[in-house]
N, C-alpha and C positions, 0 to 999 in steps of 0.2 A: 589419521583415522581412515578406516575403510568406508565405502559407500554406505554400508548398513549401519556403521557406527555414527556417521554423520546424520543419517535418518533418525537414529535413536536420540541424538542430541537435539534435533529439531522437534521431535515429539516431546521431549522434556521442556523445551522452550514454550511450546504451545500450552502445556499444562501450567507452567509458571505464569503466563500471561492471563490465562483463563481465571486462575485463582485470584490474581491481583485485581482483575476487572470485577469479579463477583464481590470482592471485599469493598471496592469503591462504589458498587451498586447497592450496597447495604444488604446483601444476602441473596439477591436474585440469581438464580442458577442458569447456566447454559444447558441447552438440550444437546445431547450427543447422538451422532449418527455415524455408525461404523459402516464402511462400504468397501467393496472389492471391485477391482477392474478386471474384466474377463481376460484381457491380454496379459495381465500381470500386475501385482501390487494392489494397493488400495489406500485407505486413509481414514481419518476421523474428522468429521465436520462438527463444529460446535457453534450453535446459534442461540443468541439471546434475543427474545422479542418482548416488547412492551415492558421494559424495566423502568425503574424510577428515573434514570437518566438516558438510557439508550432505547431508542425506538426499535432499532434493529442492529444487531452486531454479529459478525461472524469471525471466528478464529479457526482457520482450517489447517490441517496437516495432511500431507500426502507423500507417498513414496511409491512411485509407479515405474514400471519397466515393460519392455516388450519391443516388438518390431517398430522401427522408425518409419513413419509414412514418407514416401518419396518426396512429397512436396515440402515436408518439414525438413528433411535432410538437405534438400536443395537450398532452402532459405537459410539454413544454418551453415551451409558450405562444407558439409561433411559427407563422406561416402559410407559411413557405418550403417548397419542395418538394425542394430540393437541399442537401446538407450536405457538409462536409469535416471530418474529425476525425483528430487525430494525437496520439501521446503514447507514453510509456514506462510500463510497469506491472511491478512486481517483487513477488514473494513468495518468502521463503526459509524452509524448514523444516529445522532442524538435527537431527543424531542425538542430541546430548546434551540432556537435558531441562533442564539449567541454562543453556543458551543460548536466548535468546528467538526467537520467530517475528517477522519484520519484514515490513511491507508498505509499498510506496511507489507512488504513481501521480502523474504530472504530465501534463497534457493541454491541448490547444487545440482549440476547436470553432468553426466558423463556418458561416453559411448564406448562400445567395444574397441579395444586397441589402446585404451589409456587416455584418450582426450577428455578433458574435464574443464569446467569453469564454475565460478560462483557469480551470483547476481543478486540484485535486490534494491532496497531503498525504502525511504519513508517520505511521504508528502502530506501536506495539510491543506484542507479546503475549507476555509472559513466562509460562512454565509455573509458575514460582515468582517472585513479586514481591519484589524487593529494593530498598529505598528508595534506596540509593546508585546503583543502575543507573538508576532512574527520574529521579533528580536529574541525572545525566550526560546522559541522553537529552533531557529537556525543556530543560536548559540549552543544549545545542547548537542545538535548534530555536529557542529564544528569541534566541540570538545572530544566527541567520540572519534571522529576522523583523525584529528591531530595526534592521537595516541599511536596511530599506525603509520601515518605519512602526512606531512603538512600540506602536500599537494592534493590530497584526496578531497577535502571539502570543496575548494574552488572548482576542481574538475568535475566532481559529481553533482555539485550544485548547478553548474551550467548544463550538465547532462539532463538533470531533472527539468530545468526550464524548457529545454528543447523537447523532452519526451512528453511531459504533461501539458501539452499545448493543443487546444482545440482549433485546428486550422480553419475550419469553415466558419468559426466565430471570431477568429483572430484575437483570441484571449487565452491566457493560461487557465488551467483547471482551478488553481488556487494560488497559494504562495510558494508552491514548489517544495523543495526539501533537498534530498539527495537521491540519485539514481545511478546504478552501475550495472554492467552486464558483461558476461564473458571474461571475467577476471581470472587469469591463471598465471603461472610462473613466466610463461613466454611474454604475455601482454604487459605484466607489471614489473617483472624482475624479482618479485617476492616469492618465498616458498609457499607451498600449498598450506602448510600449518599456519603461517602468518595471515594469509587471506582468510582461512577458516576462522581464526580468532577475530579478525575484523568483522566478518559477517555476523558472528554470534554477538559481538559487542553492539553492532547496529540493532540486532534483534532485542537486546536487553535495554536499549535506550528507549524503546517504545513505551513501556509501562509507566515509568516516572513522568514522561512528557504528558501522556494523555490523562493520567489520573490527576495531574496538576490542573489541567483544563476542566476536568469533571468537577473537582473540588471548588475551583475558583468561579466557575461560570454557570453551572447547572441550575443554581437557585435564583439567578437574576430574572426579574420580570421581563416579559416581552409582550408585544401587541399582536393582534391578528394580522396586521399588515406585514409585520416582520415574519410571521409564520408563512404567509403567502409567498414572500420573497424566498424563504428557505425552500419551498417547493419548486420554485423556478430554478434556483441554483442546483437543486438535486437533479432537475432535468438536464442541465449541462453536464453533470457528473455522469449520468446515464449515457449521454451522447458520446462522451469520450470513451467510456468502457466498451460500448458496443461497436464503435467505429475504429478506434485506434489502438486499444490496449492489446499488447502482444501476448500477455498471459491468457486473455480470453480467446484469442485466435489459436494459440498453441493448444489450449485445452480442447477446443472444438475440433481442431485438425488431428489430434491424437486420440479422439474418441473418449474424451474425459467425461466425468460425471456432471451432467448439466446443472443440477442443483448446486453443486459446489462452485462451478464456473460462474454462475450468475448470482452467487451469494452477495456479491458487491453491490447489487442494485438495492435502492431504498424501497421501503414498503409503499411509500407514496411519493409522487413527483408531479410536476405540472409544466405544461408548455402553453404560455399565453402568446397569442399572435402579436408580434412586433412590440413586445413590452419594452418601454423606454422609461427608466426611472426619472423622477423629477430632478431638475437641476439643483446642485448643491446638497442633495440628500445623501444619507449614509449609503444608500444603495448605489447612487451614482459614484460616490467616492470609491466604493469597493470595485466597481467596474474599471475605474481609472487605474487601479493598482493591479489589475490582472494582465500583467505584461512581463516579458522576459527581462532578465538582467538587473533586477533591483538588488542592491547590496543591503540587505536588511540589517546586518550586524553593525555596519558603520554609519548608516543613515539615521 
């Protein structure tokens, strides 16, 4: 596929996911916002607010191009002056604290001269970690990865553990998932078409995973204390996205659309001073599991 064809396929993926989420929501519709980037390209942001299950959700598509900022070129280790980037980015924040936050991003990047790579991943951030949910989530990701390379899941799972890590808190953002970046023929030994198929397979893994959680968990009762814990965990999510997330930095450094860049932030979050959960509580258990290297599938 050409770069424009890849962008078209990402746009179709965005629409497929939007329609699936609207169906799971019981008919609540996304609001669409078409935008253009002065330097070149644009996108379509789709945001759902105050649905039956989702308090705030975004499914964004973009295809942008133009001059590459020198600082970005330096960080990427390229000398090119023109780039093209396209992809789909999703973050969903539910009402019910027993339903996890989910994030997915799949993307393609190329520069003048033919340099290209794919990147992306899916990670899950439960407010309350339940082992059976983690097993289901990681099992589905492994199934997708194994179709393309048996080494992909363990490699990209470890990459996610390292990437989705809040250093100043010494805790992972959630239970991880998979994360990969700068995949091309030189880096992997696979053809561009094989990597492209893998990235779109990851993208299509998203909807059945999250609609499963919506169906199974959204109607469960919860307490006000659990709702307050959700707001605190959302605060940690915000900290990661604003301090460490590469996509946020890339968007800001390339003059991206600020509303789309900050779409990942929840409508409400909380920061309590020195909040320490009660010993042996579900909240304390969740904190104990926010660490790297857990083998969720075999444990």
